[in-house]
C-alpha positions in Angstrom: 0.0 0.0 0.0 2.8 2.4 0.9 4.6 1.6 -2.4 1.4 2.3 -4.3 0.9 5.6 -2.5 4.4 6.7 -3.2 3.9 5.8 -6.9 0.7 7.9 -7.0 2.5 10.8 -5.3 5.3 10.6 -7.9 2.8 10.7 -10.8 1.0 13.7 -9.3 4.3 15.5 -8.8 5.5 14.7 -12.3 2.3 16.0 -13.8 2.5 19.2 -11.8 6.2 19.7 -12.6 5.6 19.1 -16.3 3.1 21.9 -16.3 5.6 24.3 -14.6 7.0 27.0 -16.9 10.8 27.6 -16.8 12.3 30.6 -15.2 13.4 33.6 -17.3 17.0 32.4 -17.4 16.1 28.9 -18.6 13.7 30.3 -21.2 16.3 32.6 -22.6 18.8 29.7 -22.8 16.3 27.6 -24.7 14.9 30.3 -27.0 17.5 33.1 -27.3 15.7 34.6 -30.3 12.3 34.5 -28.7 11.3 31.5 -30.8 12.0 27.8 -30.0 13.9 26.7 -33.2 13.7 22.9 -33.2 16.2 21.1 -35.5 14.6 18.2 -37.4 15.7 15.9 -40.2 13.4 14.3 -42.8 12.7 10.7 -43.4 12.9 9.5 -39.8 9.5 9.3 -37.9 11.4 9.8 -34.7 12.4 13.2 -36.0 10.0 14.3 -38.8 8.2 12.9 -41.8 6.3 15.0 -44.3 3.3 13.8 -46.2 4.0 14.4 -49.9 0.4 15.3 -50.7 -0.7 17.4 -47.8 2.8 18.6 -46.7 1.7 18.0 -43.1 4.5 17.0 -40.7 4.5 14.3 -38.1 7.1 12.7 -35.9 8.3 12.3 -32.3 10.7 15.3 -32.3 8.2 17.4 -34.1 5.5 16.7 -31.5 7.8 17.1 -28.5 9.3 20.3 -29.9 5.7 21.7 -30.1 5.0 20.7 -26.6 8.3 22.2 -25.2 7.5 25.4 -27.1 4.1 25.5 -25.5 5.5 24.9 -22.1 8.0 27.8 -22.3 5.4 30.0 -24.0 7.5 30.6 -27.1 6.5 30.3 -30.8 7.5 26.9 -32.3 9.7 27.1 -35.4 10.7 23.8 -37.1 14.1 24.0 -38.9 14.2 21.1 -41.3 17.3 19.4 -42.8 17.6 16.6 -45.4 19.7 14.5 -43.1 21.1 14.2 -39.6 24.5 15.1 -41.0 23.2 18.4 -42.3 21.5 19.1 -39.0 24.8 18.5 -37.1 26.8 20.6 -39.6 24.4 23.5 -39.0 24.7 23.4 -35.2 27.9 25.5 -35.1 26.2 28.4 -36.8 23.4 28.7 -34.3 20.5 27.8 -36.7 18.6 25.8 -34.1 18.1 25.7 -30.3 17.1 22.1 -29.5 17.1 18.9 -31.6 16.4 15.3 -31.1 18.9 12.8 -32.3 21.2 10.0 -31.2 23.6 10.6 -28.4 27.2 9.4 -28.5 30.4 10.3 -26.6 31.6 12.3 -29.6 28.5 14.3 -29.8 28.5 14.9 -26.0 31.5 17.1 -26.5 29.4 19.6 -28.5 25.9 19.1 -26.9 24.2 18.6 -23.6 21.8 15.7 -23.7 18.8 14.7 -21.8 18.4 11.1 -20.8 17.2 9.0 -23.7 13.6 9.4 -24.8 13.4 6.4 -27.2 15.4 3.3 -28.1 15.8 1.8 -31.6 17.3 -1.2 -33.2 19.8 -0.8 -36.0 19.5 -3.2 -38.9 19.7 -3.8 -42.6 17.3 -3.5 -45.6 18.1 -5.5 -48.7 16.5 -5.2 -52.1 14.3 -7.8 -53.9 16.2 -10.8 -55.1 19.2 -10.2 -52.7 21.2 -13.2 -51.8 21.8 -11.7 -48.3 19.4 -13.5 -46.0 20.9 -12.9 -42.5 23.1 -10.5 -40.6 26.0 -13.0 -40.9 25.8 -12.6 -44.7 26.4 -8.9 -44.7 30.0 -8.4 -43.7 31.6 -10.1 -46.6 34.0 -9.0 -49.4 32.2 -7.2 -52.1 29.2 -6.1 -50.1 28.4 -2.4 -50.3 26.3 -0.9 -47.5 24.6 2.5 -48.0 24.5 4.7 -45.0 23.6 8.3 -44.2 26.8 10.2 -43.8 27.7 10.8 -40.1 24.5 8.9 -39.0 24.7 6.3 -36.3 24.9 3.4 -38.7 27.9 5.1 -40.3 29.6 5.6 -36.9 29.0 2.1 -35.7 29.8 0.2 -38.9 32.9 2.3 -39.6 34.4 0.7 -36.5 33.0 -2.8 -36.7 33.0 -3.9 -40.4 35.9 -6.2 -41.5 35.1 -6.9 -45.2 32.0 -5.0 -46.4 32.4 -1.4 -47.4 30.3 1.7 -46.7 28.7 3.8 -49.4 28.0 7.2 -47.8 25.1 9.3 -49.0 23.9 12.8 -48.0 20.3 11.9 -47.3 17.7 9.2 -47.5 16.7 9.9 -51.1 20.3 9.4 -52.1 20.6 6.2 -50.1 17.6 4.7 -51.9 19.0 5.8 -55.2 22.3 4.0 -54.5 20.4 0.8 -54.2 18.1 1.4 -57.2 21.1 2.1 -59.4 22.9 -1.0 -58.2 25.7 0.9 -56.4 24.8 -0.5 -53.0 23.7 -4.0 -51.9 22.0 -3.1 -48.6 20.9 -0.1 -46.5 21.9 0.2 -42.8 19.9 2.4 -40.5 17.6 2.2 -37.5 14.5 0.1 -38.2 12.1 3.0 -38.0 13.9 4.5 -41.1 14.1 1.1 -42.8 10.4 0.6 -42.6 9.9 4.0 -44.1 12.3 3.2 -47.0 11.0 -0.3 -47.6 7.9 1.2 -49.4 10.2 2.9 -51.9 11.9 -0.5 -52.8 9.2 -3.0 -53.7 10.1 -6.5 -52.6 12.8 -5.4 -50.2 13.3 -7.1 -46.8 14.4 -6.0 -43.4 16.7 -8.7 -42.0 16.0 -10.3 -38.6 18.1 -9.1 -35.7 20.2 -6.0 -35.1 23.8 -5.0 -35.3 23.4 -2.3 -32.6 20.9 -0.2 -30.7 20.7 3.5 -30.5 19.3 6.0 -28.0 17.4 9.0 -29.1 17.6 12.1 -26.8 17.1 15.8 -26.8 20.3 17.8 -27.5 21.0 21.5 -26.6 24.2 23.2 -27.7 26.9 23.6 -25.0 26.8 26.8 -23.0 23.1 26.9 -22.3 23.0 25.0 -19.0 19.8 26.6 -17.5 18.0 25.5 -20.6 19.5 22.0 -20.6 18.5 21.5 -16.9 14.9 22.3 -17.7 15.0 20.1 -20.8 16.2 17.2 -18.7 13.2 17.5 -16.4 10.9 17.9 -19.4 12.2 14.7 -21.0 11.7 12.6 -17.9 8.3 14.0 -17.2 7.2 13.5 -20.8 8.1 9.8 -20.5 6.3 9.5 -17.1 3.2 11.2 -18.5 3.0 9.0 -21.6 3.7 11.8 -24.0 6.6 10.1 -25.6 4.8 6.8 -26.0 1.8 8.6 -27.6 4.1 10.5 -30.0 5.9 7.3 -31.0 2.5 5.6 -31.7 1.2 8.5 -33.8 4.5 8.8 -35.7 4.2 5.1 -36.9 7.9 4.6 -35.9 8.1 0.8 -35.9 11.0 -0.7 -34.0 11.0 2.1 -31.4 10.1 2.0 -27.7 10.1 4.5 -24.8 13.4 4.6 -23.0 13.4 3.7 -19.3 12.9 6.5 -16.7 16.2 7.7 -15.2 
């Protein structure tokens, strides 16, 4: 009974805290221009996907960016890039204030991260008729794997591959084109992206299993600690309130799950 009461108190406290606006210093750190500029990259439902007909956007980062902007009482301004590499390259010029992407020790030197919001499996997509049938078939001489330049698959496979080679591309459209043109034998990415790309490659298959897992978190450029502190609380409370789970479900991001509370 005591444990149940404590859990109920925690949930009430989390709900109240989530509705608390940040102080002036934290708001200034999060939205120095007066707008909350949220960095997004296309093609990944954990970031943003745009409907080609209606042009409407959806995605976990898109929704959480809107919610954070509402919480700090600032206009929401999506800043969209064709790839995570392009988003990262723009960070040094101050084009965005917060973004949602994969954390790593290298990136932690440039950004302050919240605890992970979502977890994903990294895997492979192979085209119709491919002789590759399992993860064990991939790392062999002559196999060419298309990856998004500077994406997590690029980072992980650059260290682990022994025989296969990487074919780096600047965005998801370019990755698909590498396979369609016969210049790549497989695509490596998180499974949410692979499910999105499979529709563009009829007969393609996502291989069973994973070669790594990745953790998706909110990032804030270094030097904005009051904003980062508020973002960390926001991230944990968004998980506790079910906001992250609901955003994942609405995004259609298959292969994704809510990260554990910290």
